[in-house]
MARSESE-885154 format. One line per 2 residues: their letters; for each residue z, y, x of C-alpha. Coordinates in steps of 0.2 Angstrom, whole numbers, always signed. Layout:
<pts>
A> Z,Y,X  ...
</pts>
This chain:
<pts>
MS> -38,+196,-85  -30,+187,-100
FL> -12,+192,-102  -4,+180,-115
DS> +13,+188,-111  +17,+204,-102
LP> +19,+203,-83  +37,+207,-78
EN> +39,+222,-67  +49,+212,-54
IS> +35,+200,-51  +21,+207,-39
VE> +5,+198,-36  -9,+206,-25
EP> -24,+196,-32  -31,+200,-49
IR> -22,+189,-62  -32,+179,-75
VC> -18,+173,-85  +1,+177,-86
AS> +11,+166,-98  +29,+163,-100
AD> +37,+146,-104  +53,+143,-112
LL> +60,+128,-103  +65,+125,-85
PD> +60,+110,-75  +75,+100,-80
GS> +71,+103,-98  +85,+115,-101
FG> +82,+132,-110  +76,+146,-98
KQ> +61,+156,-94  +47,+152,-81
WL> +31,+162,-78  +14,+154,-75
LV> +1,+165,-66  -17,+160,-63
TN> -27,+171,-51  -45,+168,-44
EK> -38,+158,-30  -21,+151,-35
VL> -9,+145,-48  +9,+152,-46
IF> +25,+147,-55  +40,+159,-55
TD> +58,+155,-62  +64,+171,-71
GE> +80,+180,-65  +85,+197,-58
VP> +75,+192,-43  +61,+180,-49
TK> +59,+165,-38  +42,+158,-33
RL> +44,+139,-37  +27,+133,-34
EL> +11,+140,-27  -5,+129,-28
SL> -23,+132,-23  -34,+132,-38
GE> -49,+124,-30  -38,+109,-25
LE> -33,+105,-43  -40,+92,-55
SP> -38,+86,-73  -27,+100,-80
KV> -19,+93,-96  -5,+95,-108
DP> +7,+80,-110  +16,+80,-127
VV> +34,+75,-126  +48,+75,-139
GG> +51,+93,-144  +37,+101,-134
GI> +25,+97,-119  +21,+98,-101
LE> +7,+107,-93  +1,+95,-78
VS> -12,+95,-65  -18,+83,-52
RD> -20,+85,-33  -26,+71,-22
GE> -21,+58,-35  -4,+65,-37
TI> +2,+72,-54  +10,+89,-52
EL> +21,+97,-66  +18,+116,-68
VR> +29,+121,-83  +38,+113,-98
YT> +38,+122,-115  +44,+119,-133
NA> +33,+116,-148  +33,+134,-152
ET> +22,+137,-136  +10,+122,-139
KK> -5,+132,-144  -3,+144,-129
FS> -3,+131,-116  -16,+120,-124
AI> -28,+135,-123  -23,+137,-104
AK> -26,+119,-101  -44,+120,-107
AL> -47,+136,-97  -40,+128,-81
EK> -51,+113,-83  -66,+124,-81
WT> -59,+136,-68  -54,+121,-57
KG> -73,+116,-57  -78,+133,-53
EE> -85,+137,-70  -83,+154,-79
AE> -73,+153,-95  -65,+165,-107
LE> -47,+160,-112  -48,+156,-130
TE> -31,+161,-138  -25,+160,-156
EE> -9,+170,-157  +4,+162,-169
RR> +3,+173,-184  +20,+180,-189
CP> +27,+191,-203  +27,+209,-197
RC> +43,+212,-206  +54,+197,-203
GL> +45,+188,-188  +45,+171,-197
PL> +29,+161,-193  +16,+161,-207
EE> +8,+146,-213  -10,+141,-209
GT> -22,+150,-221  -11,+163,-228
DV> -5,+181,-224  +10,+180,-237
CP> +28,+178,-231  +38,+170,-245
AC> +54,+176,-238  +48,+195,-238
LP> +37,+194,-254  +44,+208,-265
KR> +50,+201,-282  +41,+216,-290
KT> +24,+210,-283  +28,+192,-290
LL> +31,+199,-307  +15,+210,-307
RL> +5,+195,-302  +12,+185,-316
VQ> +8,+199,-328  -10,+198,-323
YL> -12,+182,-332  -8,+191,-348
VP> -23,+203,-345  -37,+192,-352
HW> -26,+190,-368  -20,+208,-369
KH> -25,+211,-387  -14,+197,-392
AV> +0,+202,-380  -1,+220,-387
FL> +0,+214,-405  +15,+203,-400
SV> +23,+218,-393  +20,+229,-409
MA> +28,+215,-419  +43,+215,-407
LI> +44,+234,-409  +44,+233,-428
ST> +56,+219,-428  +68,+228,-416
AL> +67,+244,-427  +71,+233,-443
GL> +86,+226,-434  +94,+244,-433
VP> +93,+246,-452  +107,+234,-458
PY> +121,+242,-448  +115,+260,-453
LN> +116,+255,-472  +134,+248,-469
RP> +140,+266,-469  +135,+271,-486
LI> +140,+254,-493  +158,+257,-488
DV> +159,+276,-488  +149,+279,-504
VL> +150,+263,-514  +165,+252,-510
VP> +178,+265,-503  +170,+282,-509
KD> +177,+298,-502  +171,+307,-518
VA> +182,+298,-531  +173,+308,-545
RP> +157,+298,-542  +153,+289,-558
FE> +155,+270,-558  +138,+266,-565
ER> +130,+277,-551  +140,+267,-538
LS> +135,+251,-545  +116,+256,-546
LL> +117,+262,-528  +125,+245,-523
GI> +110,+236,-530  +97,+247,-522
LV> +106,+245,-505  +107,+226,-506
LI> +88,+226,-511  +84,+236,-496
LL> +94,+224,-485  +86,+209,-493
FS> +68,+217,-490  +73,+221,-471
YI> +79,+203,-469  +64,+195,-477
LT> +52,+206,-467  +61,+203,-450
SA> +60,+184,-454  +42,+185,-458
LS> +39,+195,-441  +49,+182,-432
AA> +39,+167,-439  +22,+177,-434
QG> +29,+180,-417  +33,+162,-415
WL> +16,+156,-421  +7,+169,-410
SA> +18,+165,-395  +15,+146,-396
WL> -4,+149,-395  -2,+162,-381
GN> +10,+153,-371  +0,+136,-371
TI> -16,+146,-367  -9,+155,-352
SH> +0,+139,-346  -17,+130,-347
DI> -25,+145,-337  -13,+144,-323
RS> -13,+125,-322  -32,+125,-322
KL> -34,+138,-309  -20,+130,-298
YQ> -29,+113,-300  -46,+121,-296
HL> -38,+129,-280  -30,+113,-275
QF> -47,+104,-276  -55,+116,-264
LS> -41,+116,-251  -44,+107,-235
LR> -38,+90,-231  -27,+97,-217
FY> -17,+105,-231  -13,+88,-238
DK> -10,+80,-221  +6,+90,-220
RQ> +13,+88,-238  +19,+74,-249
LG> +8,+72,-264  +23,+72,-276
TV> +28,+89,-271  +11,+96,-274
IS> +11,+87,-291  +27,+95,-295
RV> +20,+113,-293  +6,+109,-305
NQ> +16,+102,-320  +34,+108,-318
DT> +32,+125,-310  +18,+131,-321
GR> +28,+127,-336  +42,+139,-330
LQ> +29,+152,-329  +24,+150,-347
EF> +42,+152,-352  +42,+168,-343
LV> +26,+176,-348  +28,+172,-366
WG> +46,+171,-371  +54,+180,-356
SQ> +42,+196,-356  +46,+197,-375
DL> +64,+195,-374  +65,+208,-359
AI> +55,+220,-369  +65,+218,-385
NF> +81,+219,-376  +76,+235,-367
LL> +70,+243,-383  +87,+238,-391
LI> +97,+246,-377  +87,+262,-379
GI> +87,+263,-398  +105,+258,-401
GV> +111,+269,-387  +102,+284,-395
VL> +110,+280,-412  +128,+277,-404
FA> +127,+295,-396  +121,+302,-412
MN> +135,+295,-422  +149,+299,-410
WK> +146,+303,-392  +164,+301,-387
LA> +165,+283,-394  +148,+280,-386
FF> +156,+284,-368  +170,+271,-371
AL> +157,+258,-376  +148,+261,-359
VP> +164,+258,-349  +159,+240,-344
AP> +141,+245,-339  +145,+249,-320
AV> +155,+233,-318  +141,+222,-327
SV> +128,+230,-315  +138,+226,-299
LS> +142,+208,-306  +124,+205,-310
RS> +117,+211,-293  +130,+200,-283
FW> +126,+184,-293  +107,+187,-293
KL> +104,+182,-275  +116,+167,-276
IR> +108,+160,-291  +90,+162,-284
LY> +96,+153,-268  +102,+138,-279
MH> +85,+139,-289  +75,+138,-273
RF> +86,+123,-267  +84,+115,-285
FH> +65,+116,-285  +64,+110,-267
RW> +74,+95,-271  +65,+92,-287
SR> +49,+91,-277  +57,+79,-265
LN> +62,+68,-280  +44,+68,-287
AI> +38,+64,-270  +49,+48,-269
LN> +44,+43,-287  +25,+45,-283
ES> +27,+36,-267  +37,+21,-273
LS> +27,+18,-288  +11,+19,-279
GL> +17,+6,-267  +26,-5,-280
KI> +17,-20,-274  +23,-18,-256
VK> +41,-15,-262  +41,-31,-272
SF> +32,-41,-258  +47,-37,-247
AQ> +60,-37,-260  +65,-19,-257
EP> +69,-14,-275  +87,-11,-272
RE> +82,+0,-257  +70,+11,-267
VD> +83,+12,-281  +96,+19,-268
RF> +83,+31,-261  +79,+38,-278
SA> +97,+39,-283  +102,+48,-267
RS> +88,+61,-270  +93,+62,-289
AD> +111,+65,-284  +106,+79,-272
LA> +96,+87,-287  +111,+85,-299
VT> +123,+93,-286  +112,+108,-285
GT> +109,+109,-303  +127,+109,-306
QA> +130,+123,-294  +117,+134,-302
ER> +124,+130,-320  +142,+133,-314
TW> +138,+150,-306  +129,+155,-322
AL> +143,+150,-333  +155,+160,-322
LF> +144,+175,-323  +142,+173,-342
SG> +161,+172,-344  +163,+188,-333
FS> +151,+197,-344  +160,+192,-360
VL> +177,+198,-354  +170,+215,-348
LM> +161,+218,-365  +177,+213,-374
VG> +186,+227,-365  +173,+239,-371
TL> +174,+233,-389  +193,+234,-389
LV> +192,+252,-383  +181,+257,-397
WY> +192,+248,-410  +207,+257,-403
VG> +200,+275,-401  +190,+273,-417
GR> +204,+266,-427  +215,+281,-422
DV> +201,+293,-428  +201,+284,-445
LF> +220,+285,-446  +220,+303,-442
GK> +205,+307,-454  +193,+312,-440
MT> +181,+297,-445  +177,+287,-460
LG> +180,+268,-461  +161,+266,-465
TL> +156,+275,-449  +168,+265,-438
MA> +161,+249,-446  +143,+254,-443
FL> +147,+260,-425  +156,+243,-421
MY> +140,+234,-428  +129,+244,-417
VA> +141,+241,-402  +140,+222,-405
MF> +121,+224,-405  +121,+235,-390
YR> +131,+222,-380  +120,+208,-385
PI> +106,+213,-373  +119,+216,-359
RF> +126,+199,-363  +108,+192,-362
MS> +107,+199,-345  +117,+185,-338
QL> +105,+172,-346  +91,+183,-340
IN> +97,+182,-322  +98,+163,-323
WS> +82,+160,-332  +72,+173,-323
SR> +78,+167,-306  +71,+150,-311
SI> +54,+158,-317  +52,+169,-301
TA> +56,+154,-290  +43,+144,-299
AE> +31,+158,-298  +34,+160,-279
RV> +30,+141,-277  +14,+142,-287
FE> +8,+158,-278  +12,+150,-261
IF> -1,+137,-265  -13,+151,-272
DV> -11,+161,-256  -17,+146,-245
RP> -35,+149,-241  -46,+134,-239
EI> -48,+131,-220  -65,+123,-223
QD> -77,+134,-234  -94,+141,-233
VK> -97,+155,-221  -104,+172,-227
DA> -122,+168,-222  -122,+149,-226
KR> -140,+142,-228  -146,+132,-242
MP> -153,+115,-236  -159,+106,-252
QI> -167,+92,-242  -160,+85,-226
HG> -171,+74,-215  -156,+66,-206
RV> -156,+71,-188  -138,+72,-182
EF> -132,+79,-165  -114,+80,-158
RN> -114,+93,-144  -98,+93,-133
VT> -87,+90,-148  -68,+91,-145
FG> -56,+89,-159  -37,+86,-162
YE> -27,+85,-178  -13,+93,-168
PN> -16,+107,-155  -10,+97,-141
KQ> -16,+80,-146  -35,+78,-144
VL> -43,+64,-153  -61,+67,-148
KN> -65,+73,-130  -82,+80,-126
IN> -92,+69,-138  -111,+70,-135
FE> -124,+59,-145  -139,+61,-156
VK> -145,+51,-171  -164,+52,-175
PG> -169,+52,-194  -169,+34,-201
EM> -160,+27,-186  -144,+16,-188
IG> -130,+18,-175  -113,+9,-175
LV> -97,+16,-169  -86,+3,-160
GH> -69,+4,-152  -51,-1,-154
SG> -40,+7,-168  -37,+25,-164
AG> -52,+27,-153  -59,+41,-164
KS> -72,+32,-175  -65,+38,-192
TT> -62,+55,-185  -81,+57,-180
IN> -85,+53,-198  -73,+66,-204
LL> -81,+79,-194  -98,+75,-199
CR> -93,+77,-217  -85,+93,-212
FY> -68,+88,-219  -62,+96,-203
DV> -70,+109,-191  -72,+105,-173
DE> -61,+113,-160  -75,+115,-147
GE> -93,+111,-147  -104,+109,-163
IL> -112,+97,-174  -130,+99,-180
ID> -140,+92,-194  -159,+94,-192
GM> -155,+107,-178  -144,+118,-189
PI> -125,+119,-186  -115,+111,-200
RQ> -105,+127,-202  -120,+136,-207
IR> -125,+124,-220  -118,+126,-238
LE> -104,+113,-241  -112,+108,-258
DL> -129,+104,-250  -121,+95,-235
RR> -110,+83,-245  -122,+80,-259
QI> -134,+72,-246  -120,+62,-237
GI> -115,+45,-244  -99,+37,-239
VP> -92,+19,-242  -74,+22,-236
QD> -63,+9,-228  -49,+13,-241
MF> -58,+10,-257  -53,+21,-271
LF> -59,+19,-289  -54,+30,-304
SG> -47,+25,-320  -62,+22,-332
TI> -75,+9,-334  -85,+1,-320
AE> -101,+10,-325  -92,+27,-324
NI> -85,+23,-307  -103,+18,-300
AY> -110,+34,-308  -96,+45,-301
AK> -108,+54,-289  -122,+55,-302
PS> -114,+57,-320  -131,+58,-328
AT> -137,+41,-321  -145,+30,-334
RE> -139,+12,-337  -154,+5,-328
EI> -150,+15,-313  -132,+9,-313
IR> -137,-9,-314  -150,-7,-301
AA> -137,+0,-289  -125,-14,-293
KV> -138,-27,-289  -142,-19,-272
AN> -123,-20,-269  -122,-38,-275
AH> -110,-32,-288  -120,-36,-304
DF> -116,-54,-306  -97,-52,-305
IL> -98,-37,-316  -106,-47,-330
RK> -92,-60,-328  -80,-47,-334
PD> -74,-47,-352  -84,-31,-356
GY> -96,-31,-342  -100,-13,-336
ET> -89,-6,-350  -74,-15,-343
TL> -60,-3,-341  -51,-2,-324
GE> -33,+3,-321  -27,+16,-309
GG> -35,+13,-291  -46,+0,-298
GG> -33,-12,-305  -40,-28,-311
LS> -53,-30,-297  -51,-39,-280
AG> -52,-30,-264  -70,-37,-261
EK> -75,-32,-279  -69,-14,-276
QR> -79,-13,-260  -95,-18,-269
IA> -92,-6,-283  -90,+8,-269
IA> -106,+2,-261  -115,+3,-278
RA> -108,+21,-280  -116,+25,-263
VL> -132,+17,-267  -134,+27,-283
HN> -129,+43,-274  -145,+40,-264
PR> -140,+50,-248  -150,+55,-234
IL> -136,+51,-222  -126,+35,-225
IL> -109,+32,-218  -102,+14,-219
DE> -84,+14,-214  -78,-4,-213
AT> -89,-8,-228  -87,-27,-226
SQ> -69,-27,-220  -62,-35,-235
VD> -75,-48,-241  -77,-66,-237
VE> -91,-73,-226  -102,-77,-240
TE> -100,-60,-248  -102,-52,-231
KQ> -119,-60,-229  -125,-54,-246
IQ> -119,-36,-243  -127,-36,-226
EA> -144,-41,-234  -141,-27,-247
IA> -136,-14,-233  -152,-19,-223
EL> -162,-13,-238  -151,+2,-241
VK> -152,+9,-224  -171,+9,-223
GR> -177,+27,-221  -160,+34,-220
TT> -149,+39,-205  -135,+27,-205
IA> -118,+28,-196  -108,+12,-197
IA> -90,+8,-192  -85,-11,-191
HR> -71,-21,-184  -82,-36,-186
LS> -94,-33,-172  -107,-46,-178
TL> -110,-34,-193  -118,-21,-181
KN> -131,-33,-173  -145,-24,-183
AD> -139,-7,-177  -152,+2,-166
RL> -139,+8,-155  -120,+6,-153
IV> -108,+20,-147  -92,+13,-139
LK> -77,+25,-140  -61,+23,-130
EG> -47,+35,-131  -58,+48,-139
EI> -72,+47,-126  -89,+39,-126
VE> -88,+25,-113  -104,+15,-117
MG> -120,+18,-127  -134,+6,-130
SH> -141,-9,-140  -130,-24,-144
EE> -139,-35,-131  -138,-21,-118
LL> -120,-18,-120  -116,-37,-119
SK> -126,-39,-103  -116,-24,-95
EG> -100,-34,-97  -90,-18,-100
EF> -79,-11,-114  -90,-18,-128
HR> -91,-35,-120  -72,-35,-119
LV> -71,-31,-137  -83,-45,-142
QM> -72,-57,-132  -56,-51,-141
YQ> -64,-53,-158  -71,-70,-154
EV> -53,-76,-149  -46,-69,-165
AK> -59,-78,-175  -55,-94,-166
VK> -37,-92,-170  -41,-89,-189
AV> -52,-104,-189  -38,-115,-182
ER> -26,-108,-195  -38,-112,-209
</pts>
């Protein structure tokens, strides 16, 4: 019995229940609750209410083809009976995973097969109930800010000696800052306006010189410490920033492709370059300022109470109001900062997208449109930035008014004490200087709130990435496989990028070592997805893929991918020389090996025609090369990689007929002794394949040699005819 939801007390079923699940939509699509119950013999649907109504009762043995049908905002669980489609329940997107699992189990139960219901409950935060992202157990909404700060401080641990030295200098500098106000009292009460009028003038003059020299020495020492702090902070800050950026980039490199499928690249880039910079500010300058101001508050507070405890209480009058004001504004400013960073990421995403597709923008004369898009996002960012800065300005002004009230109280009460002879003028002046120094850290609190809210928000965004676990990674007992022979087997493989949208359905085939097979089918049939699963860019939902009889999940990723070579459909070349791009998979390759690979790919001749030959520098994405030249460079890269399993994904799709012939000759040599899987829209390029696998809507519909499939006059024959018609049209156009 697999209860996905608890069975309501007012629903009674005599037979043992296999599944009990609630749906959140009614048959007309409105919100409401229905109950799906599956027993050993029946499928029952109840509509919820004070007295649940049985809406549907079906015999399990009569049903066929259970499936989920995606619709806008949700889906429908359907079955067939005698050729008629019957709708069981409707549900919203929140219930998709549950009913996808039910559909898979029903498919086996209707055939009389035993099957366990494979459920993957939606992971939610135990505190607030919000859904958790894939691969992480951390809820950003509930993450205590204390933990964020502790995680930030951990980056100081490797450099703790420098951090401690910096703190000691800050402590000494803070102590030296307390000296000048203290010396003001003897300067006024002993030297300038002495209470003891009998003190000789020469003695007062000598004492003036001594006190001024002490002040000069303290100022020089404070300045020297400040310069040393700046020098050490600059090194420490940039080192820590480098550590964070490097670790974040390393983490991003090992995250699965599914992570990037759901995100704009510009938003990810924003977290690497912008947010890590904010962390540097906090770790180096922020932690120092926080420590210094905290020490100042304690040190000056002790001095104030030691000098005059009554006046000290008047100086503390604004403190409660400042605390309340700080707490009330803190959440508001953090809200604005979250919104600010989010909109900054969106702006970066548009910038990255529009500049990457600049050629397309210009081709369709859409420059004004892109300018308007950018301006709109920039305006949103400006509005949020303005709101944050105005809130901070209001907070800062409120602090200033409150602290001025405290200063005026000290002036009035202390002035009365001076007039009545209860306090000397020097003591009042020294006290007022200490009060000003005491209020400085409190006034700094307003800046700290603004600045720390930015830093903590940036930290949360960075840690949000760090907390995402790679979906594809080595299992604990992953086996080393330094040498792959090349036997590939797909066993009952089912996969979908989304839970309710299967791209591949029950795929079964085997490729022998050294055999070449071709994957054929219309666009969206699942050819590239098959390749993605073989490279383990994604993990299958059902079934398994084996290489040399071992499931690929048990093989170390490094060993697996080192022995698979890909010539992708979308060629990507890095900024650098042609030689560096060819040797990307084998940086230690000699010049002779690079040239040999280029010759196999028929790239050697056009490379020599370039101004600097193999040392010709390419722009971003291979700028300066034609599409066909890029393709041949990519083929040379795969040749030099010398893989045991070779994947050709539309390897000749962007070259002319003459170049295609040359590449086909090169590929014929390249595939010898290797397991090769080739995808091609030009079906003529697959004539040399040992077998062809024809995919349609994610399923294998035909398999056999080129001649066998043509003679069947099935799906492959239809694709060939379509290709020939297109070729005729292109010939006429020329």
